[in-house]
Structure formats: C-alpha cells, structure tokens
N, C-alpha and C positions, 0 to 999 in steps of 0.2 A: 168916809168910806167908799160913796160911789165916786168921787174923782181918783183916790187910786184905784177903782177896778178900771176909770176910762182908759187914766196912765197904762196899767198893767195890755189891758187891750190894743193902745195902739198902738205900742213897742212891739205887739206882736212877738213874745220872748219865744214861742216855742217852734214858730218857723226861723228866728234867728238863729236859734240851738240848731240847727241841723246846717244851718251855711258855716258853723263853728271848725264843723269836721275838715273843710277843705286847708283853711289856712294852719291847724292843729296838724294834719297831716306833712305837711312841708317843715313845720317845726318838729316836727319826731323823724322825718328824713334826715336834716341835720343832727341829731340829736347821737352825743357821743358817748358820755359816760349816766350814770342812775344820779349822781350831784345836782344835773343841770336842771335835771326834772324838777327842784325845788328851789331854783334859784331865783333870786330876784328879778331878771328878765322875763322869763316865762312868766311868776305869776304877773306882772304888770301887763303882757302880753294877753292875756286870757282875758283879762277886766279890757283890754285896752279894743280885741276884736271884736267882743261881745258887744263894747259902747257904738264901736264903728257902723256894725251892721244892724244894731237897733236905729242907729238916726239914719241911715239908709231906706229901712223900712217907714222910719216914720214920714221923710218925705217922700214913698213910692204912696204911701194911703194918703195921706194930705193931697199929693199930685191927682189921685185916682179916686177922688171922694164921691165925685158926679157919676163918674164911668161903676164903680161897684155898687153902686142902688141895683143895678142890675146880673148883680153876682152874686149868688146865694150864700156862698161861703163867706163872704165881704160886707154884704149888707148890711149888718148891724154894725159898721164901724163908720154909717155915713151920720155926720153932723157932728164927731171928734174934731174938727179941725184943729181947734186951739190944744187936745191934748196931742194932737199932730208936732203940732209948731213947738209947744213942751218940751215933747220928748225928743224931737230933732237937734233945736238948741244945745240942752245939757248933755245929749250922748254923743254930738259931734265934738265939741270944744272939751269935753270930758277923754275922748280916744285922742285930739290934738295932742293933749297935753302929757298924756301918760307914754303915749308914742315917741315924744319927742326925750323921754326922759330916758326910751330905753337905747332907742338911736335916731338923730335928728334925720335920719332919708326915711326912716318909717314914719315919719311925719307925714314928709310928702307921699311919700306914697298912699297915705292913707288920704290927702287933699286928691290924689287923682284920682282913686278909687272912686271916694264920693262925688266927683265930677262927671264921673262915668257915669253914674247910676243916676244924678239929673240928667244928663242927658236920655239916658232910657227910659226915665219917669215924667219928663216935664211935660205938663197940663195938654194934651192935642198934638202940642208936634214933637216929643221925643220918639226916640226908637221904638219904644215899644208900640207905636201907632204904625210903624213900619215893617211889612215883612222881609227876613230876615236879618235888617238892620240888629234888631233887638237880640237876638242870639248871637251875633258879632261881639255886642256888649257884653253879653254873658263868656265868651270865650274872652277876651281879654283879661275882662276883670276877674275871671279866673287864675287867669296864670298871675297876676297880681297879687292875689290872695296867699296862694301859695307861697309866692319869691318870699312875699312880708315874710311869711313863718318862718320860712328856712332862714330868713337874713338875720333873724335873734339869735341863731347859736354860730353860723358858719356864714362865712362870703359865697357871694351869689357866684354858680359859677355856670360852664356847660352843660354838667349833669344835671343841676336843679331847672335849670329854663328846660328842658328835652324832658325831664319828669311831671313838669309842669303843662306841657302841652296835652300831656293823658287826661289828668283834673281837669283842664278845662274842655278836653271833650265829653269828660262825663257830664260834666255840669250843663254843658251847652245843649244837648240829647235830654239831659233832663226837662232842660227848659223849652224845648221843643213837644214834650210829653205834655206839660203846664198849658200849652197851648192849647192843646186838644184836650185838655180837660176843660177849662174854659173856654173853647167855641163858640158855644153858643151866647153866653153872657157879652163877649167882647161882637159878636156877630149884630147884636141888638144895640151897643153903643158903640159901634161905629169905628172898633177899633180894629185896623187893617194888619192882624198880625199873619203870619206864613202858613196856619191852620184855614184862617178864615180867606185869606188870596187864593191860595193853592187845594183847597179842599182838605177834610178829614183825612180820608184813604192817601193822598199823595205825601202827605205833612206826616202820617204816621211810619210810611215809608222811610222818609228821611230820619226819623229817632230812632229806626232799626237800623239806618245807616251807619249814624254816629256811635250807637252801641257797639256797633259790631266792628268800626274804627279804632274806636277806644281799645277793646280788648287785643286787637289783634296787634294794636301800635305799643300797649306795652307787655306784651309776647318778643315782638321784634324789638325792642328794645333792651328786654331784660336777655335775651338770645344775644346781643351785640355785646352791655354791658353784663359780664356774667356775675359780680359782683351783686348786682341788684334781684339776680332770679330769684332766691331764698326769700329777700323779703317783699317782694315783688308778687310771689306765687301765689297770694290769696286774692288779690286784683284780677292775675292771669285767671284763676278758676272762678273767683266770680261772674268773671266777662264772659266767659262761656253757657257757663247756667244760664245767663238771662239771654244770650243769644236764642239758648235753646228754647226758652221759655217765651222767647219773642217769638221765635217759628212757632211754637203749639198754639201761640193764638193771635195769628196775623190774621188768618180767615174770620176770627169771631167777629161779629157783628162790632161795628167802632164805635160804639156810647159812652157819654161821660163815666159811667162805673167802670167800663172800661179799663180805662185809663187811670182814675183813681184806683185799681184793684192793681195795675201794673205798679204804681205809684209805691204802693206800700211794700210791693214785692221787691222792686229795687232798692228802696231805702234798709229795708232790714238785711236784704243780701250785701249791700256794699259797707253797710254799718259794722256786718260780723266780719267782713275783710278787713277793715280797717281796724278792728279789735286785735284779730290774726296777725294784722302786718305791726301794731303797735309793740304785742309781745313779742314776738320775732326779733324788734330792736331791741326791748328792753333786758330780754334775755338771749341777747348774740345767739339765735339759731345758727346763724351763717358760720360763726365761730365753731358751732361745735358738728357742723358738715364737714368743714376743710379736715 
C-alpha cells in the first residue's frame, strides 16, 4: 500500500491531468463527427498522452529531487527516486507502444516531446536552470502536443499549426506564472529562472504581455479565418476576461499567494472556455449560426 501511494505521488497525476487539456483540444479541433469520439484511435490516444505526460513529470521529479527540497509544494517527494524511475520506465514504454498503434508518426512526436522535456529538466544543466530557455521549451513542446492531438483524426495543415501557436503562447505565459510562484524556492536552490534573473515585477509584466498576446492572436486568427470565430469565441472571451483580471491585480503586492490565486483563476477560466469550445464542436454551433 505504501509503495502504491509513493507511485501515485511520484506520478503527479493531478498535474498530468491538467496538461491533457492541450492535446485533447487539438483532437477536438480535428473532430468532424460524433462517432470519432468513441473510436479506437481516440481511446488509445487518451491513454497514450496520459502515459507520456506521466513519464515527463516522473523524469522532472527524478531530475529535481535535490532542488525540490526547498520547494514547499514538492518537498514531500524527496527520496522517491526509485518510484520516479519505475514510473518513468513503465509510462514511457507504454506511451510509445500506444502511439505507434495509432500512427507511427505519433510515436516519433512522442519521442521528440520527451527528449525536449529531458533537455528542460536535466539536472543542473537543463533549460529549467536558464532564463527564457525554459519558457521556449514550453512553447515548442505545446505546439507538438496540440499537433499530436490534431493528427489523430486529421492530416496536419496550415490551420492546425496556426491554432497551435495560440495554445503555445497560453502555456508559455502559464509557465512564467509558475516561475513566479516558485521564485523564492528557485532562488534558494540556485535555479536561474527568468523570475530569479530579471526580478518578480519585470517577469510578471512579461507574463501579462504573453497572456495579452495570446488573446489578441486568437482574436485576429478568428477574424481572419471566419470559420474559427464560432468555436474559438470562448477562448477569445476568456482571454479578455483574464486581461481585465490582470490589469486589476497588477498593482497588488507581488507575492506567492497572489500568483497562486491567479493560477487558480485562469485554470478555471480556460477550463470553462475549453468545455464551451468542445460543446460548440460536438453540437455544431457554427452550423446553427450559418
């Protein structure tokens, strides 16, 4: 029982589940008919992407065991190195097999994604320890994850790549907020994130700029490609609600609790936008409007 608890803790299933939203949104962008939702490729993809993210978080946890001792959120995972290794090995092999069964190219995408996150988390030398580079990994990685979901049901095209950039911007902005949350712990551990190098106040403004850019980008994309307007409207709305929220709280003291509250706010906000988007796709709201 104790070993099972250690496995669940090292797998960080709660955080993995949040990341699932991006590739699943990619899948729904390619979605055309209801029967696809219960198709074997979609079921296998859900299991495969969950396994991939579990492996990524396991490597991250294994690589950061020493650094996380200074992080109140992660300190209880110290000493779980064996659990991380087991979780990593099982999850990675399972994900590669499942992706290959869907489409061989997805196994390649999966391997590239895992290697990118290894570059990010590699102990003491990874991009996690370098300002800006860690955010760049999040940007590129999220484009890959979105396109993996899209490729399950449709061939990749210009439109899918353009939309993936929006979610990559959103994910990158969220990562910067995460760096702000962990500023004190990272500073104690000698991790030179953007928040540590450039200061909390400056890095908060960068987070705001990226969130605002994401909102403007998806708005411009929806106006350029009018067929996207109906299904992307929830994200456009959520983006501007978030901008107003940021403006109202920007002058508040820059402390960890502030950034934790913001993270809670935008996770709920974009989750709601995602649910509305999925409903728009399933029930073809765009078709009703035409």
